[in-house]
Backbone as a ProteinNet text record, in pm:
[ID]
protein_1_A
[PRIMARY]
MSNGQATYKIRQVIDLTGASEFLLRAWEDRYSAFTPLRTKTGRRLYTESEILKARAIMALTSRGLRVGDVAQLG
[TERTIARY]
-5147.8	-5004.1	-4968.3	-5040	-4992.4	-5052.4	-5167.9	-5228.3	-5301.6	-5337.4	-5400.7	-5353.5	-5201.3	-5109.7	-5080.1	-5039.5	-5019.6	-4887.4	-4902.7	-4736.4	-4688	-4568.4	-4519.6	-4388.1	-4408.7	-4290.7	-4203.2	-4071.9	-3951.3	-3929.6	-3977.4	-3991.2	-4040.9	-4161.3	-4213.6	-4122	-4042.1	-3971.1	-3873.7	-3790.6	-3695.7	-3741	-3851.5	-3919.2	-3935.9	-3998	-3983.6	-3895.9	-3777.1	-3663	-3534.3	-3524.5	-3417.9	-3313.3	-3338	-3228.4	-3247.6	-3134.4	-3151.1	-3189.5	-3204.1	-3228	-3126.8	-2996.8	-2863.3	-2871	-2881.7	-2875.1	-2964.9	-3091.9	-3208.4	-3170.7	-3138.1	-3122.8	-2978.6	-2871.1	-2754.1	-2792.3	-2872.1	-2895.6	-2960.9	-3030	-3130.4	-3061.7	-2973.2	-2868.5	-2764.9	-2699	-2565.8	-2609.9	-2688.6	-2714.3	-2844.8	-2904.7	-3063.3	-3141.6	-3140.7	-3206.3	-3365.1	-3412.8	-3522.4	-3583.7	-3707.6	-3730	-3865.1	-3840.9	-3975.8	-4049.1	-4185.8	-4270.4	-4241.6	-4268.9	-4268.9	-4387.2	-4429.2	-4544.1	-4506.7	-4597.8	-4583.6	-4472.3	-4428.8	-4330.1	-4212.8	-4192.1	-4104.2	-4041.9	-4128.9	-4109.7	-4123.5	-4051.1	-4032.3	-4167.5	-4202.1	-4328.4	-4272.2	-4265	-4232.1	-4317	-4310.3	-4427.3	-4381.9	-4472	-4443.1	-4334.5	-4312.4	-4223.7	-4085.1	-4083.5	-3941.6	-3919.8	-4016.5	-3994.9	-3918.7	-3987.9	-3936.5	-3785.5	-3774.1	-3652.9	-3533.7	-3590.4	-3489.4	-3453.8	-3567.3	-3515.9	-3422.9	-3478.4	-3357.3	-3236.2	-3190.6	-3078.2	-3030.9	-3085.9	-3029.1	-3008.1	-3065.4	-3041.1	-2897	-2901.2	-2793.6	-2663.8	-2671	-2547.7	-2507.7	-2593.3	-2560.2	-2483.9	-2499.3	-2413.9	-2279.5	-2268.3	-2123.6	-2128.6	-2248.7	-2258.6	-2254.4	-2222.2	-2195.6	-2353.5	-2378.3	-2462	-2469.3	-2380.3	-2381.1	-2412.3	-2363.4	-2399.7	-2560.6	-2621.2	-2762	-2841.8	-2821.1	-2918.6	-3034.9	-2972.8	-3052.8	-3141.1	-3113.1	-3175.1	-3339.9	-3422.8	-3548.2	-3624.5
-10009.1	-9956.2	-10005.4	-9963.3	-9964.7	-10048.5	-10128.2	-10221.2	-10190.4	-10069.8	-10005.7	-9965.5	-9981.4	-9932.9	-9785.3	-9684.6	-9563.7	-9565.3	-9468.7	-9465	-9301.1	-9276.3	-9137.2	-9122.4	-8976.2	-8942.9	-8916.1	-8909.3	-8902.9	-8769.8	-8651.1	-8540	-8573.7	-8630	-8663	-8735.9	-8846.6	-8935.6	-8844.5	-8745.4	-8654.9	-8588.6	-8527.3	-8458	-8548.3	-8662.9	-8768.6	-8852.3	-8852.5	-8928.7	-8833.5	-8722.1	-8623.6	-8690.9	-8792.8	-8855.4	-8758.5	-8731.3	-8656.6	-8752.8	-8715.7	-8755.7	-8819.1	-8779	-8855.8	-8979	-8974.7	-9097.9	-9186.5	-9144.3	-9232.4	-9330.5	-9251.3	-9307	-9401	-9359.4	-9439.9	-9571.7	-9566.3	-9676.7	-9773.6	-9720	-9803.3	-9847.8	-9795.1	-9859.8	-9909.9	-9872.7	-9944.2	-10042.8	-10052.5	-10140.2	-10223.2	-10195.4	-10244.8	-10227.2	-10122	-10119.8	-10103.1	-10042.3	-10018.2	-10077.1	-10115.7	-10133.6	-10060.3	-9933.2	-9853.3	-9873.8	-9869.6	-9875.9	-9752.8	-9783.7	-9679.4	-9667.3	-9518.4	-9461.4	-9499.9	-9467.5	-9496	-9413.5	-9271.9	-9208.4	-9226.8	-9346.5	-9375.2	-9291.4	-9232.9	-9168.6	-9289.6	-9272.7	-9327.5	-9338.6	-9441.1	-9417.3	-9545.2	-9471	-9545.6	-9571.8	-9689.7	-9765.5	-9715.2	-9732.9	-9691.6	-9773.7	-9886.4	-9983.5	-9916.8	-9878.5	-9823.8	-9687	-9635.2	-9499.1	-9515.1	-9631.2	-9694.7	-9754.5	-9828.3	-9865.6	-9769.3	-9646.6	-9531.9	-9452.5	-9462.3	-9389.1	-9465.4	-9596.7	-9681.9	-9702.1	-9688.3	-9657.7	-9561.7	-9454.5	-9301.9	-9318.5	-9380.6	-9354.9	-9464.1	-9584.2	-9671.1	-9624	-9549.9	-9499.9	-9395.6	-9318.1	-9199.8	-9275.5	-9381.8	-9428.9	-9504.2	-9485.5	-9552.9	-9694.3	-9721.7	-9874	-9819.6	-9921.1	-9889.1	-9926.3	-9855.2	-9886.7	-10021.7	-10048.5	-10185.2	-10314.1	-10277.6	-10372.9	-10366.2	-10266.3	-10252.5	-10245.4	-10221.9	-10190.6	-10324.3	-10478	-10534.8	-10635.3	-10529.7	-10585.2	-10568.1	-10648.5	-10634.2	-10544
6410.1	6426.5	6580.6	6663	6810.4	6889	6815.6	6897.3	7006.4	7032	7144.9	7252.3	7249.8	7336.2	7303.7	7410.9	7381.9	7340.9	7253.3	7180.5	7196.1	7205.1	7198.7	7114.4	7061.9	6947.7	7026.4	6949.5	7011.1	7101.8	7042.5	7132.2	7274.6	7265	7383.9	7474.9	7451.9	7506	7570.3	7468.7	7522.6	7653.1	7635.3	7769.9	7874	7839.5	7954.1	8037.3	7952.8	8037.6	8031.7	7970.1	7979.2	7901	7816.7	7715.8	7590.6	7523.8	7411.2	7295.1	7191.9	7049.6	7000	7040.2	7010.2	7060	7200	7324.8	7273.9	7244.8	7213.5	7077.8	6972.2	6849	6867.5	6944.2	6969.7	7031.1	7145.6	7232.1	7132	7029.2	6930.6	6840	6772.4	6658.9	6717.6	6798.8	6864.1	6967.7	7037.8	7162.3	7138.5	7064.6	7002.5	7151.9	7217.8	7323.7	7314.9	7227.7	7173.7	7038.4	7005.4	6877.7	6844.5	6821.7	6827.7	6714.8	6724.6	6584	6508.9	6394.1	6303.5	6222.9	6195.2	6115.7	5983.6	5870.7	5743	5695.7	5738.6	5719.4	5780.8	5860.1	5932.5	6041.2	6107.9	6229.8	6368.3	6439.4	6550.2	6665.4	6684.5	6801	6923.2	7045.3	7168.9	7257.1	7304.5	7407.5	7543.7	7636.5	7752.9	7833.8	7804.1	7850.3	7794.6	7684.6	7650.9	7688.9	7734.5	7810.6	7954.3	8016.4	8135.2	8151	8033.4	8000.6	7988.9	7894.8	7868.7	8016.7	8091.3	8234.9	8318.4	8317.8	8392.6	8353.2	8202.5	8140.2	8180.9	8180	8229.1	8386.1	8435.4	8602.1	8634.8	8547.5	8572.4	8512.2	8385.9	8350.4	8410.1	8488.7	8576.5	8691.6	8743.1	8859.7	8806.5	8681.5	8639	8530.3	8539.7	8474.5	8309.9	8222.5	8082.5	7994.8	7915.3	7856.5	7770.7	7729.8	7667.2	7751	7895	8009.8	8031.5	8005.8	8057.7	7961.1	7828.3	7736.6	7685.2	7708	7701.7	7831.3	7934.8	8042.7	8008.6	8105.3	8067.8	8138
[MASK]
++++++++++++++++++++++++++++++++++++++++++++++++++++++++++++++++++++++++++

């Protein structure tokens, strides 16, 4: 499922980034900022790079940038 990468459940991502579940799902659905892996039951699993990206989006949007402008940045 994760090819040996560490993965994190959405609750862990919330704790690690400060982003709410609503924000994470909106960034995924509206802006395609993430493509989390899915378990057999459909639960999201985020990679370390997605956590770093979520932290970056949080930091940039807190400085006034729009999510739509930064969501697709690497």
